[in-house]
C-alpha positions as CSV (number, residue, x, y, z in Angstrom):
1,M,119.1,210.1,-21.6
2,T,121.4,207.3,-22.9
3,V,125.0,207.5,-24.3
4,K,125.7,205.7,-27.6
5,L,129.0,203.6,-27.3
6,S,131.7,204.7,-29.3
7,S,135.3,205.8,-29.2
8,S,134.3,209.2,-29.2
9,N,132.0,208.9,-26.2
10,L,134.4,206.8,-24.0
11,A,134.8,210.3,-22.0
12,K,131.0,210.5,-21.4
13,L,130.4,206.8,-20.2
14,P,127.9,206.9,-17.5
15,S,129.5,206.9,-14.2
16,T,128.4,203.3,-13.4
17,V,130.4,202.1,-16.4
18,S,134.1,201.6,-16.4
19,G,136.0,202.2,-19.7
20,P,139.2,201.1,-20.8
21,K,142.2,202.8,-18.7
22,Y,144.5,202.6,-21.7
23,D,145.2,204.5,-24.9
24,R,143.4,202.3,-27.7
25,A,145.0,204.4,-30.4
26,A,148.5,203.3,-29.1
27,L,147.4,199.4,-29.2
28,K,149.3,197.1,-31.8
29,A,147.7,194.0,-33.2
30,G,149.3,190.6,-32.1
31,I,146.3,188.3,-32.2
32,V,143.9,187.6,-35.2
33,H,140.7,185.9,-33.9
34,F,138.4,183.6,-35.7
35,G,134.9,183.6,-34.1
36,V,133.9,187.0,-32.5
37,G,131.0,185.9,-30.8
38,N,129.7,186.4,-27.4
39,F,131.9,183.9,-25.4
40,H,134.9,185.2,-27.0
41,R,134.1,188.9,-26.0
42,S,133.3,187.8,-22.3
43,H,136.2,185.7,-22.1
44,Q,139.6,186.2,-24.1
45,A,139.0,189.6,-24.7
46,V,138.0,190.4,-21.2
47,Y,141.3,189.0,-20.0
48,L,143.3,190.9,-22.7
49,D,141.5,194.1,-21.5
50,D,142.4,193.4,-18.0
51,L,146.0,193.2,-18.9
52,F,145.8,196.2,-21.0
53,N,144.3,197.9,-18.0
54,S,147.5,196.9,-15.8
55,G,149.5,198.8,-18.4
56,L,150.9,195.8,-19.9
57,G,150.8,193.8,-23.4
58,H,149.7,196.7,-25.3
59,D,151.1,195.1,-28.5
60,W,148.8,192.0,-28.1
61,A,145.5,193.6,-29.4
62,L,143.0,191.5,-31.3
63,I,141.8,191.7,-34.9
64,G,138.6,189.8,-35.8
65,A,138.1,187.2,-38.6
66,G,135.6,184.8,-39.7
67,V,134.7,182.6,-42.6
68,F,130.8,182.8,-42.7
69,E,128.5,185.2,-44.4
70,G,126.4,185.3,-41.1
71,E,129.3,186.8,-39.3
72,K,129.0,190.0,-41.3
73,A,125.9,191.3,-39.2
74,G,128.2,191.1,-36.0
75,R,131.0,192.7,-37.7
76,A,128.7,195.7,-38.7
77,R,127.3,196.2,-35.3
78,L,130.8,196.4,-33.7
79,Q,132.2,198.5,-36.5
80,E,129.4,200.9,-35.6
81,Q,131.0,201.4,-32.2
82,D,134.5,201.2,-33.1
83,W,135.1,197.7,-32.1
84,L,134.1,198.3,-28.6
85,T,131.9,195.9,-26.3
86,T,130.1,196.5,-23.3
87,V,130.2,193.2,-20.8
88,V,127.7,193.3,-18.1
89,E,128.6,190.6,-15.2
90,Q,125.4,189.7,-13.3
91,D,124.8,187.5,-10.2
92,Q,122.6,187.7,-7.2
93,G,123.4,191.0,-5.5
94,H,125.9,191.7,-8.2
95,L,125.7,193.9,-11.6
96,S,128.6,195.6,-13.2
97,A,129.0,196.9,-16.6
98,R,132.6,197.6,-18.3
99,V,133.4,198.8,-21.8
100,T,136.4,196.5,-23.2
101,G,138.5,197.8,-26.0
102,A,141.0,194.9,-27.0
103,M,139.8,194.7,-30.4
104,V,141.2,197.2,-32.8
105,D,139.8,195.6,-36.2
106,F,137.7,193.2,-37.7
107,L,138.4,191.7,-41.1
108,T,135.5,191.1,-43.4
109,P,134.4,187.5,-43.0
110,G,135.0,185.4,-45.8
111,D,137.7,187.7,-47.3
112,A,140.2,185.1,-47.3
113,E,142.9,187.2,-49.4
114,A,142.7,190.2,-46.9
115,I,142.9,187.5,-43.6
116,V,145.7,185.7,-45.2
117,E,147.7,189.1,-45.9
118,Q,147.1,189.7,-42.0
119,L,148.2,186.5,-41.0
120,A,151.4,186.9,-43.0
121,D,152.3,190.2,-40.9
122,P,155.2,189.2,-38.6
123,A,153.5,191.2,-35.9
124,I,150.7,188.6,-35.6
125,K,152.1,186.0,-33.2
126,I,148.8,184.1,-32.2
127,V,145.7,183.0,-34.3
128,S,143.1,182.2,-31.8
129,L,139.6,180.3,-32.4
130,T,136.2,180.2,-30.9
131,I,134.5,178.6,-33.7
132,T,132.3,176.0,-31.6
133,E,132.2,172.3,-31.5
134,G,130.9,172.0,-35.1
135,G,133.7,174.2,-36.7
136,Y,136.5,171.5,-36.4
137,F,135.5,168.8,-38.9
138,I,135.3,166.0,-36.5
139,D,134.0,162.8,-37.2
140,P,131.6,162.5,-34.1
141,A,132.0,158.6,-33.3
142,S,136.0,158.5,-33.7
143,G,136.7,161.9,-32.4
144,K,139.3,162.3,-35.2
145,F,139.3,164.9,-38.2
146,N,137.4,164.1,-41.0
147,P,139.6,164.7,-44.3
148,T,136.7,163.7,-46.6
149,H,134.4,166.9,-45.5
150,P,133.5,168.6,-48.7
151,D,134.6,172.0,-47.4
152,I,138.1,170.4,-46.5
153,V,138.2,168.4,-49.7
154,A,137.5,171.8,-51.7
155,D,140.3,173.8,-49.7
156,A,142.9,171.0,-50.7
157,Q,142.6,171.4,-54.4
158,P,145.4,173.1,-56.2
159,G,144.8,176.9,-56.7
160,A,141.9,177.0,-54.5
161,A,141.0,180.0,-52.6
162,P,140.5,178.8,-49.0
163,R,136.9,179.0,-47.3
164,T,137.5,177.2,-44.0
165,V,139.1,178.4,-41.1
166,F,141.7,175.6,-41.2
167,G,142.3,176.5,-45.1
168,I,143.0,180.2,-44.2
169,I,145.2,179.5,-41.3
170,L,147.4,177.2,-43.4
171,A,147.5,179.6,-46.2
172,G,148.7,182.3,-43.6
173,L,151.4,179.6,-42.4
174,V,152.5,178.9,-45.7
175,R,153.1,182.7,-46.6
176,R,155.2,183.0,-43.5
177,R,157.2,179.8,-44.3
178,A,157.8,181.3,-47.7
179,D,158.8,184.8,-46.2
180,G,161.0,183.1,-43.4
181,I,158.7,184.5,-40.7
182,V,158.4,182.4,-37.4
183,P,155.0,180.8,-37.7
184,F,152.2,182.1,-35.3
185,T,150.6,179.8,-32.5
186,V,147.3,178.4,-33.2
187,M,145.3,178.6,-30.1
188,S,141.8,177.4,-29.7
189,C,139.6,178.5,-27.0
190,D,136.6,176.1,-27.7
191,N,134.9,173.8,-25.3
192,I,136.5,170.5,-26.9
193,P,138.7,168.0,-25.1
194,H,142.3,168.4,-25.8
195,N,141.2,171.4,-28.2
196,G,145.0,172.0,-29.2
197,H,145.2,168.5,-30.4
198,V,142.1,168.7,-32.3
199,T,143.2,172.1,-33.9
200,S,146.5,170.4,-34.9
201,D,144.7,167.4,-36.4
202,G,142.6,169.8,-38.6
203,V,145.6,172.0,-39.9
204,I,147.9,169.2,-40.3
205,G,145.1,166.9,-41.7
206,L,144.4,169.6,-44.5
207,A,148.1,170.1,-45.1
208,R,148.7,166.3,-45.6
209,L,145.9,166.4,-48.4
210,I,148.0,169.1,-50.3
211,D,151.7,168.2,-49.5
212,E,153.2,165.7,-47.0
213,G,156.2,167.8,-46.8
214,L,153.9,170.9,-45.5
215,A,152.1,168.6,-43.0
216,N,155.4,167.5,-41.6
217,W,156.5,171.3,-41.5
218,V,153.4,172.4,-39.5
219,S,153.8,169.5,-37.3
220,D,157.4,170.4,-36.4
221,N,157.1,174.2,-36.3
222,V,153.7,175.4,-35.1
223,A,152.6,175.4,-31.5
224,F,148.8,174.4,-30.8
225,P,148.5,174.7,-26.8
226,N,145.7,173.0,-25.3
227,G,143.4,175.2,-23.0
228,M,140.3,174.8,-20.8
229,V,137.9,178.0,-20.9
230,D,134.8,178.6,-18.7
231,R,132.3,181.2,-18.4
232,I,128.6,181.0,-18.7
233,T,127.7,183.5,-21.6
234,P,124.2,183.5,-23.2
235,A,123.3,184.8,-26.5
236,T,122.4,188.8,-26.6
237,T,118.8,189.6,-27.2
238,D,116.6,192.7,-27.1
239,R,116.2,192.1,-23.4
240,E,120.0,192.4,-22.5
241,R,120.0,195.7,-24.8
242,S,117.3,197.2,-23.0
243,I,118.6,196.3,-19.5
244,L,121.8,198.0,-20.5
245,A,120.0,200.9,-21.7
246,S,117.6,201.3,-18.6
247,D,120.1,200.3,-15.9
248,F,123.2,201.8,-16.9
249,G,122.3,204.4,-19.5
250,L,124.3,203.1,-22.3
251,E,123.3,202.0,-25.9
252,D,125.5,199.0,-27.3
253,N,124.3,197.1,-30.7
254,W,125.8,194.0,-29.1
255,P,126.5,193.9,-25.4
256,V,127.4,190.6,-23.7
257,F,126.0,189.6,-20.4
258,C,127.9,186.7,-18.5
259,E,128.3,185.6,-14.9
260,P,131.1,186.9,-12.9
261,F,133.1,183.6,-12.7
262,K,135.7,183.0,-15.6
263,Q,138.5,180.5,-15.9
264,W,141.3,179.9,-18.4
265,V,143.7,177.2,-17.9
266,L,146.3,177.0,-20.7
267,E,149.5,175.2,-21.7
268,D,152.5,177.4,-21.8
269,H,153.5,176.3,-25.4
270,F,153.9,179.3,-28.0
271,T,156.2,179.7,-30.9
272,A,156.4,183.4,-31.1
273,G,155.7,184.4,-27.6
274,R,152.5,185.4,-25.9
275,P,151.2,188.2,-23.7
276,P,151.9,188.0,-19.9
277,L,148.3,186.8,-19.3
278,E,149.2,185.1,-16.0
279,Q,149.1,188.8,-14.7
280,A,145.3,188.8,-15.6
281,G,144.6,185.6,-13.8
282,V,145.2,182.8,-16.6
283,Q,146.4,179.5,-15.2
284,F,149.5,178.4,-17.0
285,V,150.3,174.6,-16.5
286,K,152.2,171.8,-18.3
287,D,149.0,169.6,-18.6
288,V,145.5,170.9,-19.2
289,S,144.0,167.5,-19.3
290,P,142.7,167.0,-15.6
291,Y,141.2,170.6,-15.6
292,E,139.6,169.9,-19.1
293,L,138.0,166.6,-18.3
294,M,136.6,168.1,-15.0
295,K,134.9,170.9,-16.5
296,I,133.8,169.0,-19.6
297,R,132.1,166.3,-17.9
298,I,131.0,168.2,-14.7
299,L,129.9,171.4,-16.2
300,N,129.3,170.4,-20.0
301,G,127.9,167.2,-19.0
302,G,125.7,168.9,-16.4
303,H,124.2,171.2,-18.7
304,A,123.2,168.3,-20.9
305,A,121.6,166.8,-18.0
306,I,119.4,169.7,-17.3
307,A,118.6,170.8,-20.7
308,Y,116.3,167.9,-22.0
309,P,114.2,167.2,-19.0
310,A,113.7,171.1,-18.7
311,G,113.1,171.3,-22.5
312,L,110.4,168.8,-22.2
313,M,108.9,170.4,-19.3
314,D,108.6,173.8,-21.2
315,I,110.9,175.5,-18.8
316,H,112.4,178.5,-20.5
317,F,115.3,179.7,-18.4
318,V,118.2,177.5,-17.1
319,H,117.9,179.0,-13.6
320,E,114.2,178.1,-13.7
321,A,115.3,174.6,-14.4
322,M,117.4,174.6,-11.1
323,Q,114.3,175.8,-9.2
324,E,112.7,172.7,-10.4
325,P,113.5,169.9,-7.7
326,L,113.1,167.1,-10.3
327,V,115.6,168.5,-12.5
328,R,117.8,169.8,-9.8
329,G,117.7,166.5,-8.2
330,F,118.4,164.6,-11.4
331,L,121.5,166.8,-12.0
332,A,122.7,165.9,-8.5
333,K,122.2,162.2,-8.5
334,L,123.6,162.0,-12.0
335,E,126.7,163.9,-11.2
336,R,127.2,162.2,-7.9
337,D,126.5,158.8,-9.0
338,E,127.8,158.5,-12.4
339,I,129.5,161.5,-13.8
340,I,132.0,162.7,-10.8
341,P,133.1,159.1,-10.3
342,T,134.9,159.0,-13.8
343,V,136.7,162.2,-13.2
344,P,140.4,161.6,-12.1
345,P,142.0,163.8,-9.4
346,V,142.7,167.5,-10.5
347,P,145.4,169.4,-8.7
348,D,144.4,171.7,-5.9
349,T,140.7,170.9,-6.5
350,V,138.1,169.2,-4.4
351,L,135.7,167.7,-7.1
352,E,132.4,168.1,-4.8
353,D,133.4,171.6,-4.1
354,Y,133.6,172.2,-7.9
355,Y,130.2,170.5,-8.4
356,Q,128.7,173.0,-5.9
357,L,130.3,175.8,-7.6
358,I,128.7,174.5,-10.8
359,E,125.2,174.2,-9.0
360,R,125.4,177.7,-7.8
361,R,126.5,179.0,-11.3
362,F,123.5,177.0,-13.0
363,S,121.2,178.6,-10.4
364,N,122.2,182.1,-11.3
365,P,118.8,183.9,-11.9
366,K,120.3,187.0,-13.5
367,I,122.3,185.4,-16.6
368,G,119.1,184.7,-18.7
369,D,120.7,181.6,-20.1
370,T,118.1,179.7,-22.0
371,I,117.2,175.6,-21.9
372,R,117.1,176.0,-25.8
373,R,120.8,177.1,-25.9
374,L,121.8,174.2,-23.8
375,C,119.6,171.8,-25.9
376,L,121.2,173.3,-29.2
377,D,123.5,171.0,-31.2
378,G,123.4,167.6,-29.3
379,S,124.5,165.6,-32.3
380,N,127.9,167.5,-31.8
381,R,127.8,167.9,-28.1
382,Q,126.6,164.6,-26.8
383,P,129.7,162.7,-28.4
384,K,132.1,165.1,-26.5
385,F,130.3,165.8,-23.2
386,I,128.3,162.7,-22.3
387,I,129.2,159.5,-24.4
388,P,132.7,159.1,-23.3
389,T,131.6,159.0,-19.5
390,I,129.0,156.3,-20.6
391,A,132.1,154.4,-22.3
392,D,134.1,154.8,-19.0
393,R,131.4,153.5,-16.9
394,L,130.9,150.5,-18.9
395,K,134.5,149.8,-19.3
396,A,134.6,149.7,-15.3
397,G,131.5,147.7,-15.2
398,K,129.6,150.4,-13.4
399,G,125.8,151.3,-13.6
400,V,124.7,153.7,-16.5
401,T,121.1,154.1,-15.6
402,G,121.3,158.0,-15.1
403,L,123.4,158.5,-18.2
404,A,120.8,156.0,-20.3
405,L,118.1,158.3,-19.0
406,E,120.1,161.5,-20.1
407,S,120.3,159.9,-23.5
408,A,116.7,158.9,-23.8
409,L,115.7,162.4,-22.6
410,W,117.8,163.9,-25.6
411,C,116.2,161.4,-27.9
412,R,112.7,162.3,-26.8
413,Y,113.6,166.0,-27.1
414,C,114.5,165.4,-30.8
415,F,111.2,164.0,-31.5
416,G,110.2,167.9,-31.8
417,T,107.4,168.0,-29.2
418,T,107.4,168.7,-25.4
419,D,105.4,166.8,-22.9
420,S,102.5,169.2,-23.1
421,G,102.6,168.9,-27.0
422,A,104.3,172.2,-27.6
423,V,106.3,172.1,-30.7
424,I,110.2,172.2,-30.4
425,E,111.8,174.3,-33.4
426,P,114.7,172.8,-35.1
427,N,117.7,172.9,-32.7
428,D,120.4,171.0,-34.2
429,P,122.4,171.3,-37.5
430,N,121.3,167.7,-38.3
431,W,117.7,168.3,-36.8
432,D,116.1,166.3,-39.9
433,R,118.1,163.3,-39.3
434,M,117.7,163.6,-35.4
435,Q,113.9,163.9,-35.7
436,A,113.5,161.1,-38.2
437,T,115.6,158.9,-36.0
438,A,113.9,159.8,-32.7
439,K,110.4,159.1,-34.4
440,A,111.5,155.6,-35.4
441,A,113.0,155.0,-32.0
442,K,109.7,155.7,-30.3
443,N,108.8,152.0,-31.1
444,S,112.2,150.7,-31.8
445,P,114.7,152.3,-29.2
446,E,117.6,150.4,-31.1
447,A,117.0,153.1,-34.1
448,W,118.4,155.7,-32.1
449,L,121.5,154.0,-30.9
450,A,122.1,152.7,-34.3
451,M,123.6,156.4,-35.1
452,D,127.2,154.9,-34.3
453,D,128.9,157.8,-35.8
454,I,127.6,159.6,-32.6
455,Y,127.5,156.6,-30.1
456,G,130.7,154.6,-31.2
457,D,131.0,151.3,-29.3
458,V,128.6,152.5,-26.6
459,C,125.7,151.3,-28.7
460,R,127.1,147.7,-28.7
461,S,126.7,147.4,-25.1
462,A,123.8,145.2,-24.1
463,V,123.9,147.0,-20.7
464,F,123.5,150.5,-22.1
465,T,121.0,149.4,-24.7
466,Q,118.7,147.8,-22.4
467,A,118.8,150.7,-19.8
468,F,118.1,153.2,-22.8
469,A,115.3,151.3,-24.1
470,H,113.8,151.1,-20.7
471,A,114.1,154.8,-19.9
472,L,112.9,155.8,-23.3
473,A,109.8,153.7,-23.0
474,E,109.3,155.3,-19.5
475,L,109.3,158.8,-20.9
476,W,106.9,157.9,-23.6
477,A,104.4,156.1,-21.1
478,N,104.8,158.7,-18.1
479,G,106.5,161.9,-19.1
480,A,109.7,163.3,-18.1
481,R,108.2,164.4,-14.5
482,E,107.2,160.9,-13.5
483,T,110.3,159.4,-15.0
484,L,112.4,161.5,-13.3
485,S,110.5,161.1,-9.8
486,R,111.0,157.1,-10.4
487,Y,114.7,157.7,-11.2
488,L,115.1,159.8,-8.0
489,A,113.4,157.4,-6.1
490,G,115.6,154.5,-7.1
491,K,112.6,152.9,-9.1
492,L,113.9,153.2,-12.7
């Protein structure tokens, strides 16, 4: 017998599932959040739920928002269960489930008028974002906001109904300025280096296309704190829904499964106040940069390192990749030889300990994180997580054999077949371009590096281009297994 998740059934939750210890009806919204996906619900929403459970911050509840048609399906799933989410933490010897209730509403995605109206409400003091790396209109090579993107150009037209996140946020700020209301803080919760700066570049960049005075006002009056967020959270499938029903007796349309570990390091820079999240474990610091760089290079770069060789070997789950000595060995050698040496000291942190924590987290057999998810969107992720490390190594005159191999593995993956000949389904927003370029690179490796919007100055380094061409030739001649073996033996 299972219980269907809803507000009316909170009192009937199975004994193994904890629920909110606060009166949800008494919550007041203080945050509008764009991008109500799994990561947000395993991370920011859990920190808020912890805070509310402790009796604090009840005027900081969440209202969901979005701009894409595809987000309506998630909204419908959550609406059916009164915006509640079951979060299941899994690790070896650890399995727990809790129902979180920090969200109190979810505006219809794409309904710009209703969302702007909500943003104009003085009670809303923070607008937060998890819109993925691809949602910030960043030119990959320069890392800067791209004001020529057609969606941004459209939002800058006089009288246009905003369609982008930045357009809607800016419209909300314009309303507040006109009404004499303190502007809300814009808080990115995405895995992007300097995510606050990147978000401000987007909002101010769009404002500049509309009115220079508006751009200056946003720059002077709106806070965009940088933050580092971390929790491995795979996509939800029927597998997760059935585990929740069979192991816990709870039916949830869209549960979230994640690891027990979570981290949030945040700059204490807010225009209109903030919830006391330090009471729920958030680290408030003056400068997030050291933590952010450590995480992006060691964890996100590490994910990229295991993704493509595992993908070429037809490995499905991340923990299975970590059980393959060649993949685990490649990760360890690449991290210790080339990635970790580029990471400056981090307060109160030993980098080798951090790496070992990452290794344990990647090896967690309970999460069900997939290699395909790690391989997704390389054209957006590689310029953020790998290529800056290559650039730093080259500037320092250091070797890039392992990083060149990682790049070659990505190129080989984008060809669209594994070493066994299995077809790799499209797995990048720019898949057609990536696949065509990977096919050209099979005989002309320079074709891959000619994507200077991705590689920037790195593609002009003779050291890197030679190492890349050699690694790609090895992969085509011998396959991923033999190439990794040669790398680990120091023979590549």
